[in-house]
gemmi code that builds the backbone of each chain (N, CA, C; Angstrom):
import gemmi

chains = {
    "A": [
        ("ASN", (95.901, 139.382, 95.025), (94.836, 138.889, 94.142), (93.642, 138.422, 94.950)),
        ("ALA", (92.441, 138.931, 94.613), (91.259, 138.579, 95.382), (90.785, 137.180, 95.034)),
        ("GLY", (90.837, 136.783, 93.754), (90.360, 135.457, 93.377), (88.846, 135.424, 93.331)),
        ("VAL", (88.243, 134.612, 94.215), (86.796, 134.480, 94.297), (86.344, 135.080, 95.625)),
        ("THR", (85.451, 136.042, 95.555), (84.979, 136.732, 96.752), (83.501, 136.473, 96.950)),
        ("GLN", (83.150, 136.017, 98.144), (81.754, 135.747, 98.483), (81.315, 136.679, 99.597)),
        ("THR", (80.077, 137.130, 99.502), (79.481, 137.889, 100.599), (78.035, 137.450, 100.805)),
        ("PRO", (77.536, 137.419, 102.036), (78.285, 137.655, 103.268), (79.046, 136.397, 103.694)),
        ("LYS", (79.811, 136.479, 104.765), (80.509, 135.311, 105.307), (79.609, 134.515, 106.248)),
        ("PHE", (78.736, 135.199, 106.945), (77.815, 134.551, 107.870), (76.427, 135.172, 107.696)),
        ("GLN", (75.386, 134.351, 107.899), (74.021, 134.874, 107.823), (73.098, 133.960, 108.607)),
        ("VAL", (72.194, 134.576, 109.367), (71.133, 133.830, 110.026), (69.811, 134.330, 109.458)),
        ("LEU", (68.991, 133.397, 109.007), (67.688, 133.734, 108.439), (66.583, 133.036, 109.219)),
        ("LYS", (65.419, 133.643, 109.195), (64.249, 132.948, 109.718), (63.601, 132.173, 108.579)),
        ("THR", (62.950, 131.089, 108.910), (62.232, 130.292, 107.910), (61.286, 131.188, 107.126)),
        ("GLY", (61.367, 131.060, 105.797), (60.498, 131.853, 104.933), (61.123, 133.138, 104.414)),
        ("GLN", (62.207, 133.595, 105.038), (62.873, 134.793, 104.554), (63.633, 134.483, 103.267)),
        ("SER", (63.942, 135.536, 102.536), (64.720, 135.369, 101.305), (66.052, 136.086, 101.449)),
        ("MET", (67.008, 135.651, 100.656), (68.286, 136.345, 100.627), (69.050, 135.942, 99.372)),
        ("THR", (70.031, 136.765, 99.037), (70.885, 136.501, 97.884), (72.331, 136.448, 98.345)),
        ("LEU", (73.022, 135.376, 97.960), (74.452, 135.256, 98.205), (75.174, 135.758, 96.950)),
        ("GLN", (76.151, 136.621, 97.183), (76.868, 137.222, 96.070), (78.226, 136.561, 95.874)),
        ("CYS", (78.648, 136.473, 94.635), (79.949, 135.909, 94.313), (80.535, 136.668, 93.131)),
        ("ALA", (81.809, 136.997, 93.236), (82.496, 137.657, 92.129), (83.899, 137.087, 91.999)),
        ("GLN", (84.349, 136.932, 90.741), (85.717, 136.450, 90.509), (86.432, 137.425, 89.573)),
        ("ASP", (87.738, 137.558, 89.811), (88.514, 138.519, 89.020), (89.563, 137.821, 88.166)),
        ("MET", (89.341, 136.558, 87.835), (90.310, 135.776, 87.073), (89.893, 135.602, 85.609)),
        ("ASN", (88.833, 136.279, 85.216), (88.332, 136.191, 83.841), (87.928, 134.760, 83.470)),
        ("HIS", (87.432, 134.026, 84.457), (87.019, 132.650, 84.196), (85.667, 132.604, 83.509)),
        ("ASN", (85.505, 131.582, 82.676), (84.242, 131.414, 81.970), (83.164, 130.771, 82.838)),
        ("SER", (83.555, 129.800, 83.633), (82.577, 128.988, 84.358), (82.543, 129.345, 85.844)),
        ("MET", (81.331, 129.323, 86.390), (81.163, 129.586, 87.824), (80.181, 128.588, 88.404)),
        ("TYR", (80.301, 128.348, 89.716), (79.568, 127.259, 90.368), (79.112, 127.683, 91.770)),
        ("TRP", (77.997, 127.126, 92.194), (77.592, 127.219, 93.588), (77.471, 125.801, 94.149)),
        ("TYR", (78.145, 125.599, 95.313), (78.111, 124.329, 96.011), (77.578, 124.548, 97.421)),
        ("ARG", (77.080, 123.480, 98.014), (76.817, 123.489, 99.433), (77.564, 122.316, 100.077)),
        ("GLN", (78.002, 122.539, 101.309), (78.685, 121.485, 102.028), (77.991, 121.269, 103.367)),
        ("ASP", (77.581, 120.039, 103.607), (76.928, 119.670, 104.850), (77.826, 118.719, 105.631)),
        ("PRO", (77.666, 118.675, 106.944), (78.550, 117.839, 107.782), (78.586, 116.393, 107.300)),
        ("GLY", (79.800, 115.835, 107.201), (79.955, 114.440, 106.818), (79.730, 114.164, 105.348)),
        ("MET", (79.586, 115.205, 104.571), (79.353, 115.017, 103.138), (80.336, 115.845, 102.340)),
        ("GLY", (80.522, 115.423, 101.112), (81.315, 116.238, 100.211), (80.506, 117.425, 99.725)),
        ("LEU", (81.130, 118.224, 98.883), (80.417, 119.360, 98.308), (79.423, 118.854, 97.256)),
        ("ARG", (78.256, 119.468, 97.241), (77.250, 119.105, 96.242), (76.921, 120.327, 95.399)),
        ("LEU", (76.863, 120.110, 94.105), (76.659, 121.210, 93.168), (75.188, 121.622, 93.139)),
        ("ILE", (74.937, 122.916, 93.321), (73.576, 123.441, 93.295), (73.232, 123.886, 91.873)),
        ("TYR", (73.996, 124.818, 91.361), (73.854, 125.333, 89.998), (75.237, 125.668, 89.467)),
        ("TYR", (75.330, 125.701, 88.162), (76.550, 126.181, 87.557), (76.233, 127.015, 86.325)),
        ("SER", (77.228, 127.772, 85.919), (77.116, 128.600, 84.725), (78.357, 128.351, 83.892)),
        ("ALA", (78.188, 127.666, 82.777), (79.337, 127.302, 81.943), (79.933, 128.519, 81.246)),
        ("SER", (79.098, 129.502, 80.990), (79.588, 130.725, 80.359), (78.581, 131.821, 80.648)),
        ("GLU", (78.991, 133.048, 80.398), (78.111, 134.185, 80.633), (76.807, 133.995, 79.864)),
        ("GLY", (75.698, 134.164, 80.550), (74.401, 134.057, 79.899), (73.764, 132.698, 79.974)),
        ("THR", (74.465, 131.718, 80.542), (73.892, 130.376, 80.660), (73.963, 129.904, 82.103)),
        ("THR", (72.924, 129.186, 82.534), (72.948, 128.548, 83.844), (72.302, 127.176, 83.718)),
        ("ASP", (72.761, 126.252, 84.572), (72.210, 124.891, 84.541), (72.129, 124.340, 85.948)),
        ("LYS", (71.176, 123.416, 86.129), (71.003, 122.799, 87.440), (72.098, 121.793, 87.713)),
        ("GLY", (72.447, 121.720, 88.969), (73.387, 120.702, 89.410), (72.652, 119.578, 90.108)),
        ("GLU", (73.266, 119.049, 91.137), (72.731, 117.881, 91.845), (71.568, 118.229, 92.770)),
        ("VAL", (71.618, 119.426, 93.402), (70.616, 119.780, 94.421), (70.058, 121.182, 94.181)),
        ("PRO", (69.326, 121.437, 93.084), (68.899, 122.796, 92.758), (67.617, 123.266, 93.437)),
        ("ASN", (66.838, 122.356, 94.012), (65.524, 122.735, 94.529), (65.627, 123.751, 95.648)),
        ("GLY", (64.840, 124.813, 95.541), (64.808, 125.860, 96.551), (65.764, 127.008, 96.281)),
        ("TYR", (66.461, 126.931, 95.150), (67.453, 127.955, 94.806), (67.230, 128.484, 93.391)),
        ("ASN", (67.648, 129.723, 93.185), (67.745, 130.286, 91.847), (69.078, 130.988, 91.706)),
        ("VAL", (69.539, 131.135, 90.481), (70.822, 131.794, 90.255), (70.698, 132.814, 89.134)),
        ("SER", (71.648, 133.721, 89.151), (71.763, 134.710, 88.069), (73.225, 134.893, 87.736)),
        ("ARG", (73.562, 134.741, 86.461), (74.922, 135.082, 86.012), (74.808, 136.499, 85.468)),
        ("LEU", (75.133, 137.449, 86.320), (74.898, 138.856, 86.019), (75.812, 139.354, 84.901)),
        ("ASN", (77.021, 138.889, 84.893), (78.015, 139.201, 83.870), (79.113, 138.158, 84.016)),
        ("LYS", (80.222, 138.327, 83.345), (81.248, 137.289, 83.415), (81.813, 137.157, 84.823)),
        ("ARG", (81.848, 138.233, 85.573), (82.465, 138.232, 86.895), (81.563, 137.716, 88.002)),
        ("GLU", (80.258, 137.921, 87.873), (79.382, 137.754, 89.023), (78.338, 136.654, 88.831)),
        ("PHE", (78.122, 135.885, 89.895), (77.173, 134.769, 89.859), (76.516, 134.724, 91.230)),
        ("SER", (75.218, 135.023, 91.283), (74.548, 135.103, 92.574), (73.615, 133.913, 92.772)),
        ("LEU", (73.402, 133.595, 94.032), (72.521, 132.486, 94.424), (71.412, 133.042, 95.309)),
        ("ARG", (70.171, 132.766, 94.963), (69.052, 133.306, 95.724), (68.228, 132.194, 96.365)),
        ("LEU", (67.922, 132.405, 97.634), (66.977, 131.558, 98.352), (65.685, 132.359, 98.472)),
        ("GLU", (64.631, 131.925, 97.825), (63.386, 132.695, 97.807), (62.615, 132.571, 99.112)),
        ("SER", (62.627, 131.389, 99.702), (61.898, 131.139, 100.950), (62.715, 130.109, 101.737)),
        ("ALA", (63.576, 130.634, 102.615), (64.551, 129.765, 103.268), (63.875, 128.723, 104.165)),
        ("ALA", (64.477, 127.543, 104.188), (64.011, 126.443, 105.021), (65.170, 125.932, 105.869)),
        ("PRO", (64.891, 125.352, 107.034), (65.977, 124.831, 107.882), (66.897, 123.852, 107.159)),
        ("SER", (66.359, 123.127, 106.172), (67.173, 122.165, 105.420), (68.244, 122.857, 104.569)),
        ("GLN", (68.123, 124.173, 104.431), (69.115, 124.924, 103.666), (70.235, 125.472, 104.549)),
        ("THR", (70.196, 125.141, 105.818), (71.328, 125.450, 106.697), (72.539, 124.681, 106.196)),
        ("SER", (73.590, 125.412, 105.870), (74.739, 124.779, 105.240), (75.856, 125.813, 105.087)),
        ("VAL", (76.981, 125.344, 104.597), (78.040, 126.257, 104.167), (78.024, 126.273, 102.645)),
        ("TYR", (77.948, 127.455, 102.082), (77.845, 127.615, 100.630), (79.168, 128.127, 100.076)),
        ("PHE", (79.609, 127.484, 99.020), (80.845, 127.885, 98.356), (80.566, 128.238, 96.906)),
        ("CYS", (81.141, 129.332, 96.500), (81.158, 129.706, 95.094), (82.523, 129.343, 94.530)),
        ("ALA", (82.563, 128.951, 93.275), (83.837, 128.591, 92.637), (83.821, 129.051, 91.191)),
        ("SER", (85.005, 129.163, 90.632), (85.107, 129.493, 89.212), (86.215, 128.653, 88.583)),
        ("SER", (86.101, 128.452, 87.289), (87.156, 127.743, 86.571), (87.251, 128.282, 85.158)),
        ("GLU", (88.390, 128.022, 84.537), (88.694, 128.646, 83.259), (87.938, 128.018, 82.099)),
        ("GLY", (87.843, 126.669, 82.106), (87.434, 125.953, 80.901), (85.964, 126.065, 80.565)),
        ("ARG", (85.650, 125.963, 79.305), (84.261, 125.906, 78.867), (83.784, 124.456, 78.816)),
        ("GLY", (84.694, 123.566, 78.612), (84.308, 122.160, 78.478), (84.462, 121.419, 79.786)),
        ("ARG", (85.561, 120.728, 79.923), (85.802, 119.936, 81.120), (86.044, 120.837, 82.320)),
        ("LEU", (85.561, 120.413, 83.446), (85.892, 121.093, 84.699), (87.161, 120.473, 85.248)),
        ("THR", (88.172, 121.241, 85.333), (89.408, 120.771, 85.949), (89.624, 121.554, 87.231)),
        ("GLU", (90.651, 122.349, 87.281), (90.934, 123.064, 88.510), (89.904, 124.162, 88.731)),
        ("ALA", (89.287, 124.180, 89.890), (88.344, 125.233, 90.257), (88.879, 125.980, 91.466)),
        ("PHE", (88.619, 127.285, 91.488), (89.055, 128.140, 92.580), (87.833, 128.500, 93.414)),
        ("PHE", (87.967, 128.415, 94.716), (86.838, 128.586, 95.612), (86.935, 129.859, 96.432)),
        ("GLY", (85.768, 130.398, 96.755), (85.684, 131.464, 97.728), (85.774, 130.891, 99.137)),
        ("GLN", (85.703, 131.787, 100.124), (85.894, 131.367, 101.512), (84.647, 130.745, 102.121)),
        ("GLY", (83.530, 130.882, 101.468), (82.314, 130.256, 101.967), (81.403, 131.217, 102.697)),
        ("THR", (80.113, 130.876, 102.695), (79.094, 131.599, 103.464), (78.423, 130.583, 104.372)),
        ("ARG", (78.496, 130.851, 105.664), (77.852, 129.939, 106.620), (76.445, 130.454, 106.878)),
        ("LEU", (75.456, 129.707, 106.403), (74.059, 130.117, 106.513), (73.324, 129.233, 107.508)),
        ("THR", (72.629, 129.874, 108.440), (71.788, 129.155, 109.384), (70.351, 129.634, 109.212)),
        ("VAL", (69.433, 128.683, 109.034), (68.015, 129.014, 108.914), (67.304, 128.466, 110.155)),
        ("VAL", (66.679, 129.378, 110.886), (66.030, 128.967, 112.146), (64.509, 128.997, 112.039)),
    ],
    "B": [
        ("ASP", (73.347, 107.164, 96.915), (74.373, 106.326, 96.284), (75.617, 107.174, 96.045)),
        ("GLN", (76.632, 106.950, 96.887), (77.840, 107.750, 96.782), (78.707, 107.230, 95.652)),
        ("GLN", (78.984, 108.064, 94.698), (79.820, 107.650, 93.579), (81.299, 107.795, 93.894)),
        ("VAL", (81.611, 108.650, 94.854), (83.010, 108.845, 95.263), (83.056, 108.685, 96.775)),
        ("LYS", (83.881, 107.750, 97.221), (83.907, 107.437, 98.652), (85.296, 107.587, 99.243)),
        ("GLN", (85.347, 108.281, 100.368), (86.569, 108.321, 101.161), (86.208, 107.652, 102.480)),
        ("ASN", (86.655, 106.451, 102.656), (86.158, 105.635, 103.756), (86.783, 105.955, 105.110)),
        ("SER", (87.884, 106.705, 105.107), (88.497, 107.070, 106.380), (88.148, 108.510, 106.717)),
        ("PRO", (87.324, 108.732, 107.741), (86.989, 110.115, 108.103), (88.206, 110.872, 108.630)),
        ("SER", (89.159, 110.154, 109.241), (90.339, 110.841, 109.756), (91.553, 109.922, 109.704)),
        ("LEU", (92.728, 110.568, 109.737), (93.995, 109.846, 109.652), (95.029, 110.634, 110.432)),
        ("SER", (95.768, 109.944, 111.290), (96.803, 110.609, 112.087), (98.160, 110.045, 111.687)),
        ("VAL", (99.114, 110.935, 111.379), (100.428, 110.523, 110.879), (101.506, 111.318, 111.579)),
        ("GLN", (102.609, 110.668, 111.865), (103.745, 111.341, 112.482), (104.420, 112.272, 111.470)),
        ("GLU", (104.817, 113.440, 111.942), (105.558, 114.374, 111.097), (106.777, 113.675, 110.498)),
        ("GLY", (107.003, 113.885, 109.212), (108.142, 113.288, 108.526), (107.847, 111.952, 107.857)),
        ("ARG", (106.743, 111.309, 108.259), (106.391, 110.022, 107.666), (105.508, 110.243, 106.442)),
        ("ILE", (105.118, 109.140, 105.807), (104.250, 109.225, 104.637), (102.784, 109.218, 105.067)),
        ("SER", (102.010, 110.107, 104.444), (100.554, 110.089, 104.605), (99.954, 109.513, 103.330)),
        ("ILE", (99.030, 108.561, 103.489), (98.353, 107.971, 102.335), (96.853, 108.116, 102.520)),
        ("LEU", (96.241, 108.872, 101.622), (94.790, 109.078, 101.672), (94.163, 108.345, 100.490)),
        ("ASN", (93.077, 107.648, 100.765), (92.471, 106.783, 99.761), (91.097, 107.263, 99.317)),
        ("CYS", (90.749, 106.877, 98.102), (89.476, 107.283, 97.518), (89.030, 106.201, 96.539)),
        ("ASP", (87.768, 105.813, 96.603), (87.199, 104.829, 95.679), (86.053, 105.459, 94.916)),
        ("TYR", (85.851, 105.018, 93.692), (84.742, 105.537, 92.903), (84.031, 104.389, 92.211)),
        ("THR", (82.798, 104.643, 91.817), (82.003, 103.572, 91.228), (81.701, 103.793, 89.749)),
        ("ASN", (81.753, 105.018, 89.292), (81.345, 105.331, 87.928), (82.542, 105.247, 86.975)),
        ("SER", (82.535, 104.293, 86.087), (83.662, 104.113, 85.164), (83.739, 105.216, 84.104)),
        ("MET", (82.730, 106.083, 84.060), (82.761, 107.199, 83.104), (83.630, 108.361, 83.596)),
        ("PHE", (83.965, 108.371, 84.870), (84.849, 109.430, 85.363), (86.200, 109.304, 84.661)),
        ("ASP", (86.715, 110.428, 84.185), (87.999, 110.349, 83.495), (88.998, 111.398, 83.959)),
        ("TYR", (88.671, 112.088, 85.015), (89.607, 113.076, 85.542), (89.349, 113.175, 87.030)),
        ("PHE", (90.432, 113.156, 87.818), (90.299, 113.105, 89.266), (91.157, 114.193, 89.894)),
        ("LEU", (90.637, 114.764, 90.964), (91.324, 115.885, 91.599), (91.357, 115.682, 93.110)),
        ("TRP", (92.379, 116.227, 93.727), (92.452, 116.305, 95.182), (92.466, 117.771, 95.588)),
        ("TYR", (91.655, 118.076, 96.603), (91.603, 119.406, 97.171), (91.926, 119.315, 98.652)),
        ("LYS", (92.463, 120.408, 99.155), (92.805, 120.526, 100.561), (91.971, 121.657, 101.146)),
        ("LYS", (91.486, 121.456, 102.369), (90.642, 122.500, 102.957), (91.030, 122.726, 104.411)),
        ("TYR", (91.336, 123.994, 104.711), (91.545, 124.412, 106.095), (90.220, 124.928, 106.642)),
        ("PRO", (90.068, 124.929, 107.977), (88.837, 125.446, 108.582), (88.570, 126.888, 108.161)),
        ("ALA", (87.315, 127.199, 107.922), (86.858, 128.546, 107.576), (87.446, 129.064, 106.262)),
        ("GLU", (87.930, 128.159, 105.439), (88.411, 128.556, 104.106), (87.759, 127.670, 103.057)),
        ("GLY", (87.794, 128.133, 101.809), (87.325, 127.287, 100.726), (88.371, 126.242, 100.373)),
        ("PRO", (87.962, 125.169, 99.679), (88.937, 124.174, 99.228), (89.941, 124.788, 98.258)),
        ("THR", (91.169, 124.301, 98.299), (92.184, 124.723, 97.334), (92.688, 123.505, 96.572)),
        ("PHE", (92.859, 123.694, 95.291), (93.302, 122.612, 94.420), (94.706, 122.162, 94.794)),
        ("LEU", (94.908, 120.841, 94.795), (96.208, 120.294, 95.171), (96.891, 119.623, 93.978)),
        ("ILE", (96.233, 118.623, 93.427), (96.828, 117.838, 92.360), (95.726, 117.090, 91.634)),
        ("SER", (95.978, 116.763, 90.368), (94.966, 116.052, 89.592), (95.614, 114.951, 88.765)),
        ("ILE", (94.774, 114.092, 88.199), (95.270, 113.039, 87.328), (94.207, 112.692, 86.311)),
        ("SER", (94.645, 112.522, 85.094), (93.762, 112.074, 84.032), (93.735, 110.554, 84.008)),
        ("SER", (92.642, 109.995, 83.497), (92.528, 108.538, 83.493), (93.484, 107.854, 82.513)),
        ("ILE", (94.143, 108.643, 81.677), (95.107, 108.020, 80.756), (96.451, 107.801, 81.448)),
        ("LYS", (96.572, 108.317, 82.679), (97.810, 108.131, 83.438), (97.537, 107.267, 84.660)),
        ("ASP", (98.594, 106.756, 85.271), (98.399, 106.052, 86.526), (99.150, 106.716, 87.684)),
        ("LYS", (99.873, 107.770, 87.379), (100.626, 108.456, 88.427), (100.872, 109.895, 88.010)),
        ("ASN", (100.805, 110.791, 88.997), (101.168, 112.176, 88.758), (101.824, 112.723, 90.025)),
        ("GLU", (102.965, 113.385, 89.820), (103.729, 113.905, 90.975), (103.821, 115.404, 90.928)),
        ("ASP", (103.797, 116.005, 92.108), (104.033, 117.442, 92.217), (104.679, 117.690, 93.568)),
        ("GLY", (105.998, 117.743, 93.560), (106.721, 117.962, 94.809), (106.523, 116.816, 95.778)),
        ("ARG", (106.010, 117.139, 96.959), (105.793, 116.108, 97.978), (104.524, 115.292, 97.749)),
        ("PHE", (103.739, 115.685, 96.773), (102.430, 115.059, 96.551), (102.458, 114.183, 95.301)),
        ("THR", (101.957, 112.956, 95.458), (101.830, 112.037, 94.331), (100.446, 111.425, 94.368)),
        ("VAL", (99.784, 111.405, 93.232), (98.489, 110.740, 93.145), (98.653, 109.518, 92.256)),
        ("PHE", (98.088, 108.405, 92.711), (98.103, 107.142, 91.973), (96.676, 106.779, 91.596)),
        ("LEU", (96.521, 106.291, 90.377), (95.195, 105.883, 89.915), (95.241, 104.426, 89.464)),
        ("ASN", (94.354, 103.623, 90.012), (94.197, 102.220, 89.600), (92.800, 102.077, 89.002)),
        ("LYS", (92.735, 102.156, 87.679), (91.428, 102.176, 87.017), (90.685, 100.867, 87.166)),
        ("SER", (91.391, 99.758, 87.141), (90.708, 98.467, 87.233), (90.041, 98.305, 88.597)),
        ("ALA", (90.679, 98.863, 89.625), (90.107, 98.795, 90.972), (89.228, 99.997, 91.289)),
        ("LYS", (89.183, 100.957, 90.398), (88.453, 102.211, 90.615), (88.886, 102.831, 91.946)),
        ("HIS", (90.179, 103.020, 92.061), (90.759, 103.482, 93.318), (91.851, 104.495, 93.024)),
        ("LEU", (91.868, 105.560, 93.805), (93.013, 106.464, 93.732), (93.496, 106.794, 95.129)),
        ("SER", (94.766, 107.169, 95.184), (95.351, 107.494, 96.474), (96.258, 108.705, 96.332)),
        ("LEU", (96.365, 109.438, 97.415), (97.239, 110.599, 97.488), (98.316, 110.297, 98.517)),
        ("HIS", (99.584, 110.409, 98.099), (100.714, 110.198, 98.991), (101.381, 111.538, 99.266)),
        ("ILE", (101.647, 111.799, 100.533), (102.344, 113.023, 100.922), (103.616, 112.598, 101.644)),
        ("VAL", (104.764, 112.947, 101.050), (106.043, 112.548, 101.632), (107.057, 113.693, 101.541)),
        ("PRO", (107.693, 114.120, 102.635), (107.342, 113.764, 104.000), (106.187, 114.633, 104.492)),
        ("SER", (105.442, 114.148, 105.440), (104.318, 114.912, 105.986), (104.837, 116.037, 106.877)),
        ("GLN", (104.180, 117.191, 106.755), (104.575, 118.369, 107.522), (103.377, 118.886, 108.322)),
        ("PRO", (103.631, 119.637, 109.382), (102.513, 120.139, 110.205), (101.471, 120.918, 109.407)),
        ("GLY", (101.918, 121.679, 108.407), (101.002, 122.461, 107.587), (100.102, 121.609, 106.709)),
        ("ASP", (100.376, 120.316, 106.652), (99.532, 119.419, 105.863), (98.268, 119.027, 106.620)),
        ("SER", (98.187, 119.346, 107.892), (96.985, 119.048, 108.669), (95.810, 119.831, 108.086)),
        ("ALA", (94.823, 119.114, 107.578), (93.697, 119.721, 106.872), (92.720, 118.605, 106.520)),
        ("VAL", (91.615, 118.982, 105.913), (90.701, 117.990, 105.349), (91.014, 117.859, 103.859)),
        ("TYR", (91.133, 116.633, 103.387), (91.449, 116.370, 101.984), (90.235, 115.732, 101.314)),
        ("PHE", (89.852, 116.344, 100.202), (88.726, 115.834, 99.425), (89.241, 115.281, 98.105)),
        ("CYS", (88.730, 114.137, 97.714), (88.948, 113.716, 96.347), (87.662, 113.984, 95.569)),
        ("ALA", (87.806, 114.274, 94.303), (86.669, 114.601, 93.457), (86.892, 114.023, 92.079)),
        ("ALA", (85.807, 113.633, 91.444), (85.871, 113.078, 90.096), (85.085, 113.979, 89.161)),
        ("SER", (85.666, 114.195, 87.994), (85.047, 115.107, 87.039), (84.150, 114.355, 86.067)),
        ("ALA", (82.923, 114.867, 85.957), (81.976, 114.339, 84.984), (81.463, 115.538, 84.192)),
        ("GLY", (82.194, 115.934, 83.173), (81.821, 117.113, 82.405), (81.970, 118.361, 83.251)),
        ("TYR", (80.879, 119.096, 83.441), (80.927, 120.334, 84.222), (80.812, 120.092, 85.713)),
        ("GLN", (80.534, 118.875, 86.095), (80.281, 118.638, 87.506), (81.437, 117.891, 88.141)),
        ("LEU", (81.723, 118.270, 89.376), (82.656, 117.524, 90.200), (81.843, 116.750, 91.229)),
        ("ILE", (82.088, 115.452, 91.320), (81.459, 114.621, 92.340), (82.481, 114.410, 93.445)),
        ("TRP", (82.097, 114.787, 94.659), (83.054, 114.866, 95.755), (82.896, 113.716, 96.734)),
        ("GLY", (84.033, 113.298, 97.302), (83.993, 112.440, 98.469), (83.701, 113.281, 99.704)),
        ("ALA", (83.487, 112.597, 100.826), (83.115, 113.288, 102.065), (84.313, 113.881, 102.788)),
        ("GLY", (85.523, 113.534, 102.366), (86.720, 114.123, 102.954), (87.366, 113.237, 104.003)),
        ("THR", (88.688, 113.408, 104.158), (89.464, 112.758, 105.212), (90.234, 113.830, 105.954)),
        ("LYS", (90.068, 113.865, 107.252), (90.800, 114.835, 108.067), (92.164, 114.265, 108.406)),
        ("LEU", (93.204, 114.918, 107.926), (94.576, 114.481, 108.180), (95.158, 115.295, 109.325)),
        ("ILE", (95.683, 114.579, 110.311), (96.313, 115.227, 111.461), (97.768, 114.807, 111.482)),
        ("ILE", (98.662, 115.786, 111.416), (100.093, 115.494, 111.463), (100.574, 115.743, 112.897)),
        ("LYS", (101.079, 114.696, 113.518), (101.535, 114.785, 114.901), (103.016, 115.147, 114.952)),
        ("PRO", (103.406, 116.014, 115.895), (104.825, 116.400, 115.988), (105.685, 115.259, 116.502)),
    ],
}
model = gemmi.Model(1)
for chain_id, residues in chains.items():
    chain = gemmi.Chain(chain_id)
    for i, (resn, *xyz) in enumerate(residues, 1):
        res = gemmi.Residue()
        res.name, res.seqid = resn, gemmi.SeqId(i, " ")
        for name, pos in zip(("N", "CA", "C"), xyz):
            atom = gemmi.Atom()
            atom.name, atom.element = name, gemmi.Element(name[0])
            atom.pos, atom.b_iso = gemmi.Position(*pos), 0.0
            res.add_atom(atom)
        chain.add_residue(res)
    model.add_chain(chain)
structure = gemmi.Structure()
structure.add_model(model)
structure.setup_entities()
């Protein structure tokens, strides 16, 4: 079982470049999430999609956009990368439409902006 | 303002003994709490959860305790095994969002 698949695993960008992080889940989950994790901190929610066709801002949405392409796929776009966006990015999915309980995570994308 | 705090960045425990990981929260609106385990270069994996209507939940070697009056929860691992060496995150659910602690690195010594 693939679960949640993120691509790429590693990326180095120059300041001002753009890129899209891809995420797909094969568990037929309704909700999907993008998090970032920085050293010494917990995961912080960037955006989430409670169901296909909807997206909402999380705790740290500035500098990012998302697209819920279909039920399986949820992408995260950096339009103009900045060094402050150097982080490890995790995509996650969960079954529920209401409460967030157990979420399944991808392996992460380690992004460095120079 | 950290709403979920794990005050111990790391913890070292002898194999076979009990590991106790602690977590404090400030928001009384949180009503569901989760523990995740994370190995290097992998995403977090769900371990165990507890609803605020309970004060204890067990799953094999893992038990989570919730003290609502103290806004404190703890994860007990008994007995600790080498494969338990990982970073443990506690998280509190607020609707669609999970608010995460910074994690505790657990090291199980042989």
